[in-house]
C-alpha positions in Angstrom: 18.3 -6.4 26.5 14.4 -6.8 27.6 13.0 -2.9 27.0 12.0 -1.4 30.5 8.2 -1.4 31.0 7.0 1.9 31.7 4.0 3.1 33.9 2.2 3.8 30.7 2.6 0.3 29.6 1.6 -1.3 33.0 -1.6 1.0 32.8 -2.3 -0.3 29.1 -1.8 -4.0 30.2 -4.1 -3.5 33.1 -6.5 -2.1 30.9 -6.2 -4.6 28.1 -6.9 -7.2 31.1 -10.2 -5.7 32.1 -11.6 -5.6 28.5 -10.3 -8.9 27.5 -11.6 -10.7 30.5 -15.2 -8.9 30.2 -15.1 -10.3 26.8 -14.0 -13.7 27.7 -11.4 -13.9 24.8 -9.9 -17.2 24.1 -6.4 -17.8 24.7 -5.9 -14.7 27.1 -2.5 -15.6 28.4 -1.2 -16.2 24.8 -2.8 -12.9 23.7 -1.4 -11.1 26.6 2.0 -12.2 25.7 1.5 -10.7 22.2 0.3 -7.1 23.9 3.6 -7.3 26.2 5.7 -7.7 23.4 4.1 -5.2 21.2 4.3 -2.4 24.2 7.9 -3.3 24.7 9.0 -2.7 21.4 7.3 0.8 21.0 7.9 0.9 17.0 6.0 0.3 14.0 6.3 -3.7 13.5 4.9 -6.2 11.0 3.2 -9.2 12.1 6.1 -11.5 11.2 8.6 -9.0 12.9 6.6 -9.3 16.1 6.1 -13.1 15.7 10.0 -13.2 15.4 10.6 -11.0 18.5 8.2 -13.4 20.5 9.8 -16.6 19.4 13.3 -14.8 20.5 11.6 -14.7 24.0 10.6 -18.3 23.9 7.0 -17.3 23.1 6.3 -19.4 19.8 3.1 -18.2 18.6 1.8 -18.8 15.1 1.9 -15.7 12.6 -1.9 -15.7 12.3 -2.7 -15.7 15.7 -0.3 -12.6 16.3 -1.9 -11.1 13.2 -5.8 -12.1 14.9 -4.4 -10.6 18.0 -3.0 -7.3 16.4 -6.3 -6.9 14.5 -8.1 -7.3 18.0 -5.7 -4.7 19.8 -6.8 -2.3 16.7 -10.4 -2.6 17.4 -10.1 -1.9 20.9 -7.9 1.3 20.5 -4.5 -0.4 21.9 -3.1 -0.4 18.2 -3.3 1.8 15.1 -2.7 0.0 11.8 -0.5 2.1 8.9 0.1 0.8 5.4 3.1 3.0 3.8 3.8 3.5 0.3 5.4 -0.1 0.1 2.0 -1.6 0.8 3.5 -3.3 3.9 0.9 -3.5 6.9 2.6 -2.2 10.3 1.5 -1.8 13.6 2.3 0.9 16.4 0.7 1.6 19.9 -1.9 3.7 19.9 -1.3 6.4 22.7 -4.6 8.0 23.9 -4.6 11.7 23.5 -1.9 11.7 21.0 -1.4 12.6 17.4 1.7 12.2 15.3 2.6 12.1 11.8 5.2 10.2 9.7 8.3 10.7 7.5 9.3 7.6 5.6 12.7 7.1 3.9 12.2 5.7 0.7 15.8 4.3 0.7 16.1 2.3 4.1 12.6 2.5 4.9 13.0 3.9 8.3 9.9 5.6 9.8 10.3 8.8 11.6 7.5 10.1 14.1 7.0 13.8 14.3 4.6 16.4 15.9 4.1 20.1 14.8 1.4 21.9 16.5 1.6 24.7 14.1 0.9 22.5 11.5 -2.0 20.7 13.5 -3.7 24.0 14.1 -3.6 25.3 10.4 -5.0 22.0 9.0 -8.0 23.0 11.7 -7.8 26.6 10.0 -7.9 25.2 6.3 -10.8 23.0 7.1 -12.9 25.5 8.8 -12.5 27.8 6.1 -14.1 25.3 3.7 -16.9 24.6 6.2 -15.3 21.0 6.8 -15.2 19.5 10.6 -12.0 17.5 10.8 -12.4 14.3 12.6 -8.8 13.0 11.9 -5.9 13.1 9.5 -2.9 11.6 8.6 0.3 12.8 7.0 2.8 10.8 5.4 6.1 12.7 3.7 8.3 10.4 1.7 11.9 11.3 1.0 15.4 10.3 2.3 16.6 10.5 5.9 19.7 12.4 6.9 21.8 9.0 7.3 20.9 7.7 3.7 21.4 11.2 2.5 25.1 11.4 3.6 26.0 8.1 2.1 24.4 9.1 -1.2 26.5 10.0 -4.1 26.6 13.4 -5.2 25.9 12.5 -8.7 24.3 9.1 -9.8 22.9 7.4 -12.9 19.0 8.3 -13.2 18.0 4.5 -12.6 18.9 5.0 -8.9 16.6 8.0 -8.3 13.7 7.9 -6.2 9.9 8.5 -7.1 9.4 12.6 -6.4 13.0 13.4 -6.7 13.7 16.8 -8.6 16.9 16.6 -10.4 19.1 18.2 -12.9 20.8 16.3 -15.7 24.4 17.0 -15.3 26.0 14.4 -18.2 24.9 12.0 -20.8 27.2 9.1 -21.2 27.2 6.2 -23.9 28.5 8.5 -27.0 26.7 10.5 -29.6 23.9 8.0 -30.1 22.5 8.4 -26.9 22.9 12.2 -27.0 21.3 12.6 -29.9 18.2 10.1 -29.2 17.9 12.1 -26.0 18.1 15.5 -27.8 15.5 14.1 -30.2 13.3 13.7 -27.3 13.8 17.0 -26.1 16.3 16.2 -23.1 19.4 17.9 -22.7 22.4 18.2 -20.1 21.3 21.1 -17.7 17.6 20.3 -17.6 15.7 20.1 -14.5 13.6 16.7 -14.1 11.4 15.4 -11.7 10.9 11.8 -11.5 7.4 10.4 -11.8 7.7 6.5 -11.5 10.7 4.0 -11.2 10.0 0.8 -9.6 13.3 -0.6 -10.2 12.7 -2.7 -13.2 11.4 -1.9 -16.5 10.7 1.8 -17.8 10.4 4.8 -15.5 9.0 8.0 -16.2 10.0 11.6 -15.9 8.8 15.0 -16.3 10.4 18.4 -17.7 9.0 21.4 -18.5 5.5 20.0 -17.8 6.2 17.0 -20.4 6.4 13.4 -19.5 8.8 11.2 -20.9 9.2 7.2 -20.7 12.7 5.9 -20.4 14.2 2.4 -20.8 16.4 1.2 -18.0 19.3 1.1 -20.4 19.1 4.9 -21.3 18.0 5.9 -18.0 21.4 4.5 -17.0 23.5 6.6 -19.1 21.7 10.0 -17.7 23.8 11.2 -14.9 21.8 13.3 -12.5 22.3 15.3 -9.2 19.9 16.5 -6.9 18.5 20.1 -7.7 17.8 20.7 -4.2 21.3 20.5 -2.5 
């Protein structure tokens, strides 16, 4: 299904046409196709995702050309570039006069836009209290979205936890040797911990009682945890 073009999109296309014709930009028609596809999606997209979408509509444009056009859209204020926690560059339509922040699910990668006027006013007050004139800001909240939270097991091995999660150690499997090893480190059942780092391979780091611990994945797999915020 082709997304419906809104009056706002039609206005943006007309502004784009005027600006690019004034600058005598090369390959204008192909760049216009990139803009049309970008506006019709109205979401955070990567260069490859947009190039794939264009290809599905019969416009085969090289990813390098799409990337160059998106950068051009950014310079002229049509697009905003974001690089979230995973480092992937994404572009979104920059609506004039609009500001919003983002919540990013660390499990499925979903990006949720939100706007809270009370928060915006509070940030201005805080800046003013420090004698600071705020020009712009961005807020990125990382966590687990409602859909992923429903699918998540109540208890899980520590290796499945995400950085930033606050958890409770519910069980230590693996026999007496694993329990004794953790006890010697100062960790025991019932302790509240916070995951500092966990990139899915190698050691992970946790904190408990303001102390840091580095755990190998084999040992972390034997620690059964549960969210302390349920």
